[in-house]
C-alpha positions as CSV (number, residue, x, y, z in Angstrom):
1,E,0.8,37.5,19.1
2,N,-2.4,37.8,17.2
3,T,-2.9,41.3,15.8
4,D,-5.8,40.7,13.4
5,Y,-8.6,43.3,13.2
6,T,-11.9,42.3,11.7
7,L,-15.1,44.3,12.1
8,I,-18.6,43.7,10.8
9,E,-20.8,46.7,11.3
10,T,-24.5,47.3,10.6
11,G,-26.7,50.1,11.5
12,I,-29.9,52.1,10.9
13,N,-30.4,55.8,10.7
14,Y,-33.8,57.6,10.6
15,R,-34.1,61.2,9.4
16,I,-36.7,63.4,11.1
17,T,-37.5,66.8,9.6
18,T,-37.8,69.6,12.2
19,D,-39.6,72.9,12.0
20,H,-36.3,74.7,12.6
21,V,-34.5,76.5,9.8
22,W,-30.9,77.8,10.1
23,G,-30.0,80.2,7.3
24,N,-31.9,78.7,4.3
25,N,-31.5,75.1,5.5
26,Q,-34.2,72.9,7.0
27,I,-32.6,71.1,10.0
28,Y,-32.9,67.3,10.4
29,V,-32.4,65.2,13.5
30,N,-31.1,61.7,12.8
31,P,-31.4,59.1,15.6
32,Y,-29.3,56.0,14.9
33,F,-28.3,52.6,16.1
34,I,-25.1,50.7,15.2
35,Y,-24.1,47.2,16.0
36,F,-20.3,46.2,15.8
37,Y,-19.2,42.6,15.8
38,Y,-15.5,41.8,16.1
39,P,-14.9,38.1,15.1
40,D,-11.3,38.2,16.5
41,D,-12.2,40.2,19.6
42,L,-11.0,43.8,19.9
43,V,-8.4,43.9,22.8
44,L,-8.1,47.1,24.7
45,L,-5.1,47.7,27.1
46,E,-3.5,44.6,25.6
47,R,-0.1,45.0,27.3
48,T,-1.5,45.4,30.8
49,T,-2.3,42.7,33.4
50,T,-6.0,43.2,32.8
51,P,-6.7,43.5,29.1
52,I,-10.3,44.0,28.0
53,R,-11.7,41.8,25.2
54,V,-14.7,43.2,23.3
55,G,-16.6,40.8,21.0
56,N,-19.5,43.2,20.1
57,E,-20.6,46.7,20.8
58,R,-23.8,48.7,20.4
59,E,-24.0,52.4,19.8
60,I,-27.1,54.6,20.1
61,G,-27.1,58.3,19.4
62,F,-28.3,61.2,17.2
63,T,-26.9,63.7,14.8
64,V,-28.2,67.1,13.6
65,S,-27.7,67.5,9.8
66,N,-28.2,70.0,6.9
67,L,-26.4,72.7,8.9
68,P,-24.8,75.6,7.0
69,D,-21.1,75.3,6.3
70,M,-18.9,76.1,9.4
71,L,-15.2,76.8,9.5
72,F,-13.6,74.0,7.5
73,L,-16.7,71.7,7.5
74,E,-19.0,71.5,4.4
75,N,-22.5,70.3,5.1
76,P,-21.6,69.3,8.7
77,E,-23.4,66.7,10.6
78,L,-22.8,67.0,14.3
79,G,-24.0,64.6,17.1
80,F,-23.5,62.5,20.1
81,G,-23.4,58.7,20.7
82,I,-23.0,56.2,23.5
83,R,-21.2,53.0,22.7
84,R,-21.3,50.0,25.1
85,G,-19.9,46.5,24.9
86,S,-18.2,44.0,27.3
87,G,-18.2,46.3,30.3
88,V,-16.8,49.2,28.3
89,T,-18.7,52.5,27.8
90,A,-17.6,55.3,25.5
91,Y,-19.2,58.6,24.8
92,R,-18.6,59.9,21.3
93,L,-18.9,63.2,19.6
94,V,-19.8,62.7,16.0
95,F,-18.5,64.9,13.2
96,G,-20.0,63.5,10.0
97,I,-22.1,60.4,9.3
98,P,-21.8,58.1,12.3
99,F,-21.1,54.9,10.3
């Protein structure tokens, strides 16, 4: 049984300054794109009769950053992303930098 896990990840993030201020902080919106490549294929539901093999995935999303500290988060960056690859779609809440 092969259980290797290899991931090559690359991405781009672009920061947009908004006119909104929260507390004393200028708020930024950060759209991003990430490409994931699994040389050994990522296998989901491996022990079932229909395992899913993922060779690459793409994620697009955004985060909002430069927010004031909240609860246990310092300089939080919050966002949402959609990741797709090989027939699998995942919706992701981002707490921090997405990659």
